[in-house]
ZAROKE-18780 format. One line per 8 residues: their letters; for each residue x, y, z of C-alpha. Coordinates in nm, 2 decimals. Layout:
BEGIN
A	X:Y:Z  ...
END
This chain:
BEGIN
XXXXXXXX	-1.08:0.54:0.03  -1.10:0.49:-0.36  -0.85:0.22:-0.53  -0.73:0.34:-0.86  -0.57:0.05:-1.08  -0.33:0.15:-1.33  -0.44:-0.13:-1.60  -0.09:-0.01:-1.82
XXXXXXXX	0.12:-0.09:-1.52  0.42:-0.34:-1.48  0.32:-0.37:-1.09  0.06:-0.65:-1.08  -0.33:-0.53:-0.92  -0.28:-0.73:-0.62  0.04:-0.52:-0.57  -0.16:-0.21:-0.64
XXXXXXXX	-0.46:-0.24:-0.41  -0.19:-0.36:-0.14  0.04:-0.04:-0.24  -0.27:0.18:-0.24  -0.42:0.10:0.12  -0.03:0.08:0.27  -0.07:0.49:0.18  -0.45:0.52:0.26
XXXXXXXX	-0.32:0.36:0.64  0.02:0.57:0.64  -0.18:0.91:0.55  -0.44:0.84:0.76  -0.73:0.79:0.49  -0.79:0.50:0.66  -0.78:0.48:1.04  -0.76:0.13:1.29
XXXXXXXX	-1.05:-0.03:1.26  -1.21:0.08:0.98  -1.36:-0.18:0.75  -1.27:-0.24:0.42  -1.50:-0.35:0.18  -1.55:-0.72:0.11  -1.33:-0.93:-0.16  -1.65:-1.00:-0.36
XXXXXXXX	-1.77:-0.64:-0.31  -1.45:-0.50:-0.42  -1.41:-0.74:-0.69  -1.69:-0.57:-0.85  -1.63:-0.24:-0.81  -1.31:-0.26:-0.98  -1.43:-0.51:-1.23  -1.15:-0.79:-1.09
XXXXXXXX	-1.16:-1.13:-1.03  -1.17:-1.22:-0.67  -0.87:-1.39:-0.64  -0.71:-1.08:-0.75  -0.86:-0.92:-0.44  -0.81:-1.19:-0.23  -0.44:-1.18:-0.31  -0.39:-0.86:-0.20
XXXXXXXX	-0.54:-0.92:0.12  -0.39:-1.21:0.23  -0.05:-1.03:0.19  -0.18:-0.71:0.35  -0.26:-0.96:0.66  0.06:-1.13:0.68  0.24:-0.81:0.67  0.02:-0.75:0.99
XXXXXXXX	-0.16:-0.41:0.80  -0.51:-0.54:0.81  -0.70:-0.88:1.02  -0.95:-1.10:0.89  -1.18:-1.29:1.04  -1.52:-1.46:0.86  -1.76:-1.28:1.08  -1.63:-0.91:1.08
XXXXXXXX	-1.44:-0.94:0.74  -1.14:-0.74:0.69  -1.04:-0.44:0.89  -0.72:-0.22:0.95  -0.53:-0.34:1.25  -0.59:-0.06:1.49  -0.21:-0.15:1.64  0.03:-0.20:1.37
XXXXXXXX	0.35:-0.30:1.49  0.65:-0.07:1.42  0.93:-0.26:1.32  1.21:0.03:1.28  1.39:-0.10:1.03  1.31:-0.13:0.62  1.25:-0.45:0.47  1.51:-0.57:0.18
XXXXXXXX	1.23:-0.52:-0.06  1.20:-0.19:0.03  1.55:-0.07:0.07  1.59:-0.18:-0.31  1.32:-0.01:-0.41  1.41:0.31:-0.24  1.75:0.27:-0.40  1.57:0.20:-0.74
XXXXXXXX	1.38:0.52:-0.72  1.70:0.75:-0.61  1.90:0.57:-0.88  1.69:0.73:-1.14  1.60:1.07:-0.95  1.99:1.06:-1.01  2.01:0.94:-1.39  1.68:1.22:-1.43
XXXXXXXX	1.91:1.52:-1.28  1.70:1.58:-1.01  1.92:1.76:-0.73  1.94:1.53:-0.41  1.83:1.80:-0.23  1.48:1.77:-0.43  1.42:1.43:-0.36  1.48:1.53:0.00
XXXXXXXX	1.23:1.75:-0.02  0.98:1.51:-0.14  1.09:1.23:0.10  1.01:1.51:0.35  0.66:1.61:0.23  0.56:1.23:0.22  0.71:1.13:0.55  0.61:1.43:0.68
XX	0.23:1.37:0.59  0.22:1.10:0.83
END
């Protein structure tokens, strides 16, 4: 999986890394047990600070998407807990996206079609 960073985005780089790894897990591009690059290797490859990658990995670990240890590095968790609910932050982000779609004149059916496409791709 290739991680692409948008340096012009308002989204912090560590969050962009986190988001792309989560989308990779959801889409099946990253599978349970799969080894992630070391912090140093990913930082070098992307031309960013190691602390940025470390912050992304720490966030992914705290959210239960990856596991880390000194011997094996970072790996995708094989058994990601399915909470059955959405975080407040994600609800707020979804509300923002839906609001922007509505203000842009995008029909509700089109938004629902996109949600179905993205959710069905899992």
